[in-house]
C-alpha positions in Angstrom: 39.0 7.3 -136.6 35.9 5.4 -135.9 33.2 7.6 -134.7 31.9 6.7 -131.2 34.2 3.8 -130.8 35.1 2.8 -127.3 38.9 3.1 -126.3 40.5 -0.1 -126.8 41.1 -2.2 -123.7 44.7 -2.4 -122.4 44.3 -6.2 -122.6 47.1 -7.0 -124.9 46.1 -9.9 -127.5 49.0 -9.6 -130.0 52.6 -8.6 -129.0 55.7 -8.5 -131.1 58.9 -7.9 -129.5 62.2 -7.4 -131.3 61.2 -9.4 -134.3 63.6 -10.3 -137.0 63.1 -12.2 -140.2 65.4 -12.8 -143.2 64.9 -14.6 -146.5 68.4 -15.7 -147.4 70.4 -12.5 -147.4 67.4 -10.2 -147.5 66.7 -8.9 -144.0 62.9 -8.1 -144.3 62.0 -7.4 -140.5 64.6 -5.6 -138.4 63.4 -5.5 -134.9 59.7 -5.0 -135.1 57.8 -4.1 -131.8 54.1 -3.9 -131.8 51.2 -4.5 -129.2 47.6 -4.7 -130.2 44.8 -4.6 -127.5 41.6 -6.5 -127.5 39.0 -4.6 -129.8 41.7 -2.4 -131.3 41.9 -2.0 -135.2 45.5 -1.5 -136.5 46.3 -0.4 -139.9 49.8 -1.1 -141.3 51.0 1.1 -144.2 54.4 1.6 -146.0 56.1 1.0 -149.3 56.3 -2.3 -151.1 59.0 -4.3 -149.3 58.9 -2.5 -146.1 57.9 -5.7 -144.3 54.1 -5.2 -143.8 52.9 -8.5 -145.1 55.7 -10.5 -143.7 54.9 -9.3 -140.2 51.4 -10.2 -140.5 52.2 -13.7 -141.9 54.6 -14.2 -138.9 51.6 -13.5 -136.5 49.9 -16.4 -137.9 53.0 -18.6 -138.2 52.7 -18.8 -141.9 56.5 -17.5 -141.6 58.7 -18.5 -138.7 60.8 -15.7 -137.2 64.8 -15.6 -136.8 64.7 -13.7 -133.5 62.3 -12.1 -131.0 59.0 -13.1 -129.6 55.4 -13.1 -130.8 52.6 -13.7 -128.5 49.0 -14.0 -129.6 46.3 -14.6 -127.0 47.9 -17.4 -125.0 50.0 -18.9 -127.8 53.8 -18.2 -128.0 54.1 -18.2 -131.7 57.9 -17.7 -131.7 58.3 -21.3 -130.2 58.7 -24.2 -132.5 56.4 -26.3 -130.7 53.3 -23.8 -130.9 50.0 -25.6 -131.4 49.3 -24.3 -134.8 45.8 -25.7 -134.9 44.8 -24.0 -131.6 46.6 -20.8 -132.9 44.6 -20.7 -136.0 41.3 -21.2 -134.2 42.0 -17.8 -132.7 43.2 -16.2 -135.9 41.3 -15.5 -139.0 43.5 -14.4 -142.1 42.2 -13.1 -145.5 44.5 -12.4 -148.4 44.5 -10.4 -151.7 43.6 -13.7 -153.5 40.3 -15.1 -152.4 41.5 -18.9 -152.5 37.9 -20.2 -152.5 37.4 -23.9 -153.7 35.8 -23.4 -157.3 34.1 -26.9 -157.1 32.2 -26.0 -153.9 29.3 -23.4 -153.4 29.8 -20.4 -151.3 28.0 -22.1 -148.5 30.1 -25.3 -148.9 33.3 -23.1 -148.7 32.2 -21.5 -145.7 31.0 -24.8 -143.9 34.3 -26.7 -144.7 36.5 -25.7 -141.7 33.8 -25.6 -139.2 32.9 -29.3 -140.0 36.4 -30.5 -140.6 38.4 -28.6 -137.9 35.7 -27.9 -135.3 33.8 -31.2 -135.9 30.5 -29.1 -136.2 27.5 -31.1 -137.2 26.4 -30.2 -140.9 23.1 -28.6 -139.7 24.8 -26.4 -137.2 27.7 -25.6 -139.7 24.9 -24.6 -142.3 23.2 -22.4 -139.7 26.6 -20.7 -138.9 27.3 -20.5 -142.6 24.2 -18.7 -143.3 24.7 -16.3 -140.2 28.2 -15.1 -141.5 27.0 -14.9 -145.1 24.4 -12.6 -144.0 26.8 -10.6 -142.1 28.7 -9.9 -145.3 25.7 -9.5 -147.3 25.9 -12.8 -149.4 23.2 -15.0 -148.0 21.5 -14.9 -151.3 24.6 -16.1 -153.0 25.0 -19.2 -150.6 24.2 -21.8 -153.3 26.3 -20.1 -156.1 29.7 -21.2 -157.2 32.6 -18.7 -156.8 33.0 -18.3 -160.6 29.4 -16.8 -160.6 30.6 -14.1 -158.1 32.1 -10.8 -158.7 35.6 -10.2 -157.2 34.2 -8.1 -154.4 31.6 -10.8 -153.6 34.3 -13.5 -153.6 36.4 -11.6 -151.1 33.4 -10.9 -149.0 32.9 -14.8 -149.1 36.4 -15.3 -148.1 35.9 -13.1 -145.1 32.7 -15.1 -144.2 34.7 -18.2 -144.4 37.3 -16.8 -141.9 34.4 -15.6 -139.6 32.9 -19.0 -139.5 35.7 -20.1 -137.3 34.8 -17.4 -134.9 38.2 -16.1 -134.4 39.3 -13.7 -131.8 41.6 -11.6 -134.2 41.4 -11.0 -137.9 44.2 -10.2 -140.3 43.8 -8.7 -143.6 46.6 -8.6 -146.2 45.8 -5.9 -148.9 42.4 -7.5 -149.4 41.2 -4.8 -151.9 44.3 -4.3 -153.8 43.0 -6.5 -156.8 39.6 -4.9 -156.9 38.1 -1.8 -158.6 36.9 1.0 -156.8 33.3 -0.1 -156.5 34.2 -3.4 -155.4 36.7 -2.2 -152.9 33.8 -0.2 -151.3 31.8 -3.3 -150.7 34.6 -5.0 -149.0 35.6 -2.0 -146.9 31.9 -1.7 -145.5 32.1 -5.3 -144.3 35.5 -4.6 -142.6 34.1 -1.4 -141.1 31.0 -3.2 -139.8 33.4 -5.7 -138.1 35.3 -2.8 -136.5 32.3 -1.3 -135.2 31.2 -4.7 -133.6 34.6 -4.7 -131.7 36.7 -7.2 -133.7 40.4 -7.0 -133.0 41.9 -6.4 -136.4 45.3 -5.9 -138.0 45.2 -4.9 -141.7 47.8 -4.1 -144.2 46.3 -1.7 -146.5 47.0 1.1 -149.0 43.6 2.7 -148.6 44.8 5.6 -146.6 41.2 7.2 -146.3 39.9 4.1 -145.0 42.8 3.7 -142.5 42.1 7.2 -141.3 38.3 6.4 -140.9 38.5 3.1 -138.9 41.9 2.6 -137.4 42.6 3.2 -133.7 46.3 3.0 -134.5 48.3 3.5 -137.8 51.7 1.8 -138.0 54.1 3.1 -140.9 56.6 0.5 -141.6 60.0 1.6 -143.4 63.0 -0.6 -143.9 61.6 -3.3 -141.9 61.0 -1.4 -138.8 58.0 0.2 -137.2 59.0 3.7 -138.2 56.1 5.8 -136.9 53.0 4.9 -135.0 50.0 6.9 -133.8 46.4 7.9 -134.3 44.9 9.1 -137.5 46.6 12.5 -137.0 50.0 11.1 -138.1 48.4 11.0 -141.6 48.0 14.8 -141.5 51.0 15.6 -139.4 53.8 13.0 -140.1 56.6 13.2 -137.5 59.3 11.7 -140.0 60.5 12.7 -143.5 60.0 9.2 -144.4 56.3 9.1 -143.7 55.8 12.6 -145.0 57.4 11.3 -148.4 55.3 8.0 -148.4 52.1 10.2 -148.1 53.0 12.7 -150.8 52.9 9.6 -153.2 49.8 8.0 -151.6 47.3 10.8 -150.9 
């Protein structure tokens, strides 16, 4: 658990109620309920295929749901007429793959959305890009192309690109799974810094020690459901045989 962190506000900014999602005959989410308060850090853990990443993608409407409701800030994500542009101004999402444009410098990658979506003037967008690149420790790499950066640096650049849109909520989907331990540490330090600054975050992760360190709430998903939920103590004293078995393989 984050040392010295304030108790999250009860202002709910993400709410999933009875969420179901199938891909053909494969039922991936089976009635997921989850509330996230402003400033809260939630770590979602579980086996491959438990529905973790699908739940995250549904929050950003990268996947539509079959049943239930999802509310993010003032957006009713479950409704087909949800304003996706407005929703994605409030949500930043970072994936395992960096998805940087190879023909653009890091600075240009970060400036792209603020100029194209927010219509920010280029000088202001450049100033913003330098601020967020400084925040992730990459300001000196601003004029480099992605291929010149390590995997950890590219992932930090992807985080900076999301931060440049000044989102209210950040989603992280296994952002360190393709990185070696040293590069993983670089990225996790950036995420920990965001947590300490009060960013609302939901992260799918297999980094148990990191989840224990920074998450206010740990959510264990199993068979498409929120199987167990609580503070870091559930990693030491799991309340279900399924979480106990999962942790024996992970820790």
